[in-house]
C-alpha positions, -999 to 999 in steps of 0.1 A, spaced: -60 -103 102 -97 -114 95 -118 -101 70 -144 -94 99 -115 -75 117 -115 -53 83 -150 -48 84 -148 -38 122 -120 -14 108 -142 0 84 -170 8 104 -151 31 129 -153 60 99 -191 56 102 -199 77 129 -181 105 111 -187 131 85 -169 126 53 -138 151 55 -136 173 27 -109 175 -2 -95 210 -8 -82 212 -39 -49 233 -28 -36 205 -1 -16 175 -9 -37 142 -6 -13 132 22 9 147 45 31 130 70 48 154 98 75 142 119 55 109 123 73 86 152 53 51 161 63 29 188 47 -5 198 45 -5 237 75 -1 254 99 -8 226 118 14 207 110 38 179 97 19 149 96 51 128 111 84 138 104 116 131 93 107 96 80 139 75 69 137 33 39 151 12 22 132 -17 2 147 -45 -29 131 -62 -20 106 -87 15 98 -75 32 67 -75 54 64 -43 74 31 -33 90 28 1 121 5 5 142 -2 31 155 -33 49 134 -58 71 125 -36 103 128 -6 88 92 2 96 75 0 62 46 -18 71 42 7 104 43 34 78 13 18 60 -7 12 91 1 50 105 -11 65 69 -42 37 71 -49 50 106 -49 16 118 -19 28 141 -18 60 159 9 78 164 35 81 192 44 116 182 35 139 151 7 136 131 -6 124 96 -32 144 76 -51 131 48 -65 162 27 -59 180 60 -77 158 83 -67 128 104 -70 94 86 -102 83 107 -121 114 90 -117 98 55 -135 70 35 -112 71 9 -84 55 20 -80 16 10 -51 -5 29 -42 -38 14 -22 -55 43 4 -79 31 -14 -113 22 3 -134 49 -16 -111 71 -52 -125 58 -73 -151 68 -76 -166 33 -102 -192 43 -128 -173 59 -156 -181 37 -168 -154 17 -166 -150 -26 -146 -125 -42 -180 -102 -50 -186 -102 -9 -148 -89 -5 -149 -60 -31 -184 -53 -16 -167 -44 16 -153 -13 -5 -190 2 -4 -193 -3 35 -183 32 44 -205 44 18 -240 24 23 -233 18 59 -223 -13 78 -256 -26 88 -278 -15 54 -284 -40 26 -267 -33 -7 -284 -13 -35 -285 -24 -70 -261 7 -76 -234 -8 -55 -238 -43 -71 -231 -21 -97 -200 -6 -85 -187 -39 -78 -196 -56 -112 -177 -29 -127 -145 -30 -107 -142 -68 -111 -149 -60 -147 -116 -38 -149 -96 -62 -127 -106 -89 -151 -122 -110 -126 -157 -109 -134 -162 -144 -138 -143 -152 -104 -170 -130 -84 -183 -162 -70 -152 -180 -62 -140 -184 -26 -110 -165 -19 -93 -195 -7 -92 -206 -42 -75 -176 -58 -38 -176 -69 -18 -146 -57 -21 -123 -84 -57 -129 -83 -56 -120 -43 -36 -86 -56 -67 -79 -80 -92 -88 -63 -83 -56 -32 -79 -34 -63 -113 -41 -72 -123 -33 -40 -103 0 -41 -125 9 -70 -156 -1 -57 -147 20 -27 -139 50 -54 -106 53 -33 -81 82 -33 -54 69 -17 -39 31 -20 -16 17 2 -6 -18 -4 21 -34 19 44 -60 -2 17 -68 -28 41 -82 -52 61 -107 -29 58 -145 -41 42 -132 -74 55 -144 -108 65 -118 -135 30 -122 -151 13 -115 -121 33 -88 -109 28 -70 -147 -9 -74 -140 -7 -57 -108 12 -28 -126 -16 -27 -151 -41 -24 -125 -19 2 -108 -20 20 -140 -55 20 -143 -55 36 -106 -31 64 -121 -57 68 -146 -83 74 -121 -62 101 -104 -58 74 -77 -26 81 -52 -6 51 -50 19 43 -18 33 9 -17 60 -8 -2 84 -36 -18 118 -48 -16 132 -48 -52 149 -17 -55 154 -24 -94 116 -24 -99 114 8 -76 135 27 -97 122 15 -131 84 19 -122 75 42 -98 78 83 -96 95 83 -63 110 66 -38 112 70 -1 142 51 14 136 42 47 153 28 77 129 40 108 141 74 100 135 85 61 170 87 46 160 100 13 124 106 -7 128 115 -43 136 105 -79 153 66 -78 188 84 -93 186 110 -64 178 83 -37 194 53 -47 227 61 -43 254 39 -36 259 62 -1 222 61 9 219 21 2 248 17 24 233 39 52 203 18 47 214 -18 44 247 -14 59 264 -51 63 236 -65 42 243 -45 10 266 -61 -15 279 -40 -46 281 -58 -80 295 -42 -110 281 -54 -142 279 -42 -181 245 -22 -169 264 -4 -142 263 -10 -106 241 -34 -92 231 -33 -53 219 -67 -37 205 -56 -3 188 -76 24 205 -108 21 194 -118 55 156 -118 43 135 -146 36 126 -137 1 159 -142 -8 181 -114 -29 164 -85 -40 187 -65 -66 188 -30 -78 208 -15 -110 216 21 -109 
């Protein structure tokens, strides 16, 4: 995915009226969602759930479980094969309040733009694709970069950013966009512990602003410790709710099958899952 592609995707919203946000509706409602790629088997099958304003949901499951597919469908990037996705009661294309951050490996980091340019992309849906930014728009960009501690990097080329800085830049873009629903696909992969903590500090800032976050990750322990709810996914939704309800031995064995190992430790049972993936082993204490 190039940044130009991201601009084009955003511009699809511009010819539509901004859908209203009724207070009595969940921010996100997914009903019997199924997604298939061409003639391949369903990547997602009959997934239903709701999210309300300010909630933070971690989506976990083995490689190929459909985590990225779910986020793309919610973002409006992939159309449902069956079922529907509603954001405040409307299809995703009727909203500019959705901020979608793909996996970092899908972004062309050598595209010649600065940090400030990327954050300004968050304003495109509000000012129009072919209108020049106003002073007010640059003020949003400056404030967003200040919030994530990157104002001093505003003119830096994105190819020169660390992994943690890349994620903070995307969070700044969501702030400048005034996003209400943040979708992040594996944002913690490859980050050291300090960079991960920095990302969670930014997610706490989003929570304080009432932003709802839907985030996919592999680390089951982190999902249990840092999120209001956990969704366990393997093409179908196996369970959703508090971590202690979802991350049970029975559910984990159903999701990961032979790729799950249960290890008894002084702190309880540790599930080491998805051992076939490139990122190594990811643990979860329960």
